[in-house]
GUROPA-98187 format. One record per residue (C-alpha): residue in three letters; x, y, z. Coordinates in steps of 0.1 Angstrom, whole numbers, plus 5000, padded with zeros to 4 digits. Last residue first. Layout:
REM residues N
["ALA"; [X; Y; Z]];
...
***
This chain:
REM residues 162
["ASN"; [7529; 7273; 8589]];
["LYS"; [7523; 7315; 8592]];
["ARG"; [7533; 7319; 8634]];
["PRO"; [7503; 7343; 8646]];
["LYS"; [7518; 7376; 8659]];
["ARG"; [7512; 7382; 8697]];
["ALA"; [7549; 7373; 8704]];
["LYS"; [7564; 7394; 8680]];
["VAL"; [7543; 7422; 8693]];
["ALA"; [7554; 7414; 8729]];
["VAL"; [7593; 7413; 8722]];
["LYS"; [7593; 7443; 8700]];
["LYS"; [7575; 7463; 8730]];
["GLU"; [7602; 7447; 8754]];
["ALA"; [7632; 7461; 8730]];
["THR"; [7619; 7495; 8728]];
["THR"; [7611; 7496; 8768]];
["VAL"; [7648; 7487; 8776]];
["LYS"; [7661; 7510; 8751]];
["GLU"; [7635; 7539; 8764]];
["ALA"; [7658; 7523; 8802]];
["ALA"; [7691; 7531; 8785]];
["ALA"; [7681; 7570; 8773]];
["ARG"; [7661; 7577; 8808]];
["GLU"; [7694; 7564; 8822]];
["ALA"; [7718; 7585; 8799]];
["LEU"; [7699; 7619; 8805]];
["PHE"; [7700; 7613; 8841]];
["THR"; [7735; 7610; 8837]];
["ARG"; [7736; 7640; 8818]];
["ARG"; [7714; 7662; 8844]];
["GLU"; [7740; 7653; 8873]];
["ARG"; [7771; 7664; 8851]];
["ILE"; [7754; 7693; 8839]];
["LEU"; [7747; 7695; 8877]];
["LYS"; [7779; 7696; 8893]];
["GLU"; [7797; 7721; 8862]];
["ARG"; [7770; 7745; 8875]];
["ALA"; [7778; 7743; 8910]];
["ARG"; [7818; 7742; 8902]];
["VAL"; [7816; 7770; 8880]];
["PRO"; [7795; 7796; 8898]];
["LEU"; [7762; 7796; 8885]];
["GLU"; [7752; 7818; 8855]];
["LEU"; [7750; 7792; 8829]];
["THR"; [7719; 7779; 8853]];
["GLU"; [7704; 7811; 8852]];
["LYS"; [7703; 7812; 8815]];
["VAL"; [7692; 7781; 8811]];
["ARG"; [7661; 7792; 8830]];
["LYS"; [7659; 7826; 8817]];
["PRO"; [7652; 7800; 8781]];
["LEU"; [7676; 7811; 8757]];
["LYS"; [7667; 7832; 8727]];
["GLY"; [7692; 7860; 8736]];
["TYR"; [7719; 7835; 8743]];
["VAL"; [7711; 7823; 8702]];
["ILE"; [7720; 7859; 8687]];
["GLU"; [7745; 7861; 8706]];
["HIS"; [7763; 7830; 8694]];
["ALA"; [7752; 7838; 8661]];
["ALA"; [7764; 7874; 8665]];
["ARG"; [7801; 7863; 8677]];
["LEU"; [7803; 7842; 8651]];
["VAL"; [7794; 7866; 8628]];
["GLU"; [7819; 7893; 8637]];
["GLU"; [7847; 7869; 8645]];
["TRP"; [7838; 7856; 8607]];
["GLU"; [7840; 7894; 8596]];
["ALA"; [7874; 7900; 8609]];
["ASN"; [7887; 7870; 8590]];
["ARG"; [7876; 7882; 8558]];
["LEU"; [7849; 7868; 8546]];
["SER"; [7837; 7844; 8514]];
["GLY"; [7875; 7824; 8514]];
["TRP"; [7865; 7802; 8542]];
["GLY"; [7846; 7779; 8516]];
["GLU"; [7813; 7770; 8504]];
["ALA"; [7797; 7789; 8535]];
["ALA"; [7764; 7782; 8552]];
["ILE"; [7737; 7806; 8569]];
["TRP"; [7710; 7799; 8597]];
["PHE"; [7678; 7821; 8597]];
["ILE"; [7654; 7797; 8614]];
["ARG"; [7637; 7783; 8578]];
["ALA"; [7674; 7779; 8560]];
["PHE"; [7687; 7756; 8588]];
["TYR"; [7676; 7725; 8567]];
["PRO"; [7707; 7732; 8542]];
["ALA"; [7718; 7766; 8550]];
["PRO"; [7711; 7794; 8529]];
["PHE"; [7740; 7805; 8507]];
["LEU"; [7773; 7820; 8512]];
["GLY"; [7798; 7819; 8488]];
["GLU"; [7795; 7854; 8470]];
["ARG"; [7774; 7873; 8492]];
["GLU"; [7736; 7884; 8489]];
["VAL"; [7728; 7854; 8512]];
["LEU"; [7748; 7877; 8534]];
["GLU"; [7718; 7903; 8540]];
["TYR"; [7691; 7885; 8534]];
["PHE"; [7703; 7871; 8565]];
["ARG"; [7713; 7899; 8586]];
["GLU"; [7677; 7909; 8602]];
["GLN"; [7661; 7878; 8602]];
["GLY"; [7694; 7858; 8626]];
["ALA"; [7724; 7848; 8611]];
["ALA"; [7729; 7814; 8630]];
["PHE"; [7760; 7798; 8617]];
["SER"; [7767; 7768; 8591]];
["ILE"; [7808; 7762; 8579]];
["VAL"; [7826; 7743; 8555]];
["GLY"; [7799; 7741; 8529]];
["GLY"; [7773; 7709; 8518]];
["GLN"; [7805; 7684; 8520]];
["ALA"; [7832; 7701; 8539]];
["ASP"; [7847; 7668; 8551]];
["LEU"; [7854; 7687; 8588]];
["ASN"; [7820; 7704; 8588]];
["LEU"; [7816; 7731; 8611]];
["LEU"; [7784; 7739; 8626]];
["CYS"; [7772; 7770; 8645]];
["PHE"; [7747; 7784; 8670]];
["MET"; [7737; 7750; 8687]];
["LYS"; [7712; 7759; 8718]];
["GLY"; [7720; 7748; 8753]];
["GLY"; [7695; 7728; 8768]];
["ILE"; [7708; 7717; 8803]];
["ALA"; [7720; 7689; 8787]];
["LYS"; [7729; 7708; 8756]];
["ASP"; [7764; 7728; 8777]];
["GLY"; [7757; 7767; 8776]];
["THR"; [7758; 7786; 8735]];
["TRP"; [7766; 7760; 8717]];
["PHE"; [7790; 7747; 8693]];
["VAL"; [7786; 7715; 8671]];
["LEU"; [7816; 7697; 8656]];
["ASN"; [7804; 7682; 8626]];
["GLU"; [7825; 7647; 8609]];
["GLY"; [7792; 7626; 8613]];
["TRP"; [7763; 7638; 8630]];
["GLN"; [7780; 7648; 8659]];
["LYS"; [7809; 7660; 8675]];
["THR"; [7809; 7681; 8708]];
["GLU"; [7820; 7718; 8716]];
["CYS"; [7811; 7739; 8741]];
["VAL"; [7802; 7777; 8751]];
["GLN"; [7793; 7795; 8775]];
["PRO"; [7816; 7826; 8764]];
["LEU"; [7831; 7829; 8733]];
["THR"; [7867; 7820; 8733]];
["LEU"; [7855; 7785; 8720]];
["LEU"; [7846; 7801; 8689]];
["PHE"; [7877; 7813; 8676]];
["GLU"; [7897; 7783; 8686]];
["ARG"; [7869; 7764; 8665]];
["ALA"; [7872; 7788; 8639]];
["ARG"; [7911; 7791; 8641]];
["GLU"; [7911; 7753; 8636]];
["ALA"; [7883; 7752; 8605]];
["ASP"; [7900; 7782; 8588]];
["MET"; [7902; 7820; 8586]];
***
């Protein structure tokens, strides 16, 4: 397994979306994050801190950290995520098994509302996601304006030093 093969496999799982975040990381989501989807896997393309991190679940977490090359994922260990130092930590079939399980674990924890949205016909779901992204972008822009206005107001209230 390598990053490209892992990416190809992950994109075959149902309702998976991919984003690039936090530098050179591909993040895989169960459902689009705009509608409340949750991430279940992170591929680190620059390979600092491991090549991949994924949700292992409480049951498999302790078993997997005992394996050579697997360790608790930085920042995510408290929610039972595993990171791998290299692709040789597991065989290809094992990678597919743990990544499929990660997807199922996270999908199982999605709120009912998000699952209902994911079950919509494709066009209706895509339209809803587009509308949600537009709403989120508009809200983020409004928050930037509000923050800038607050900074100006604070500067205006401060007395000048002579």
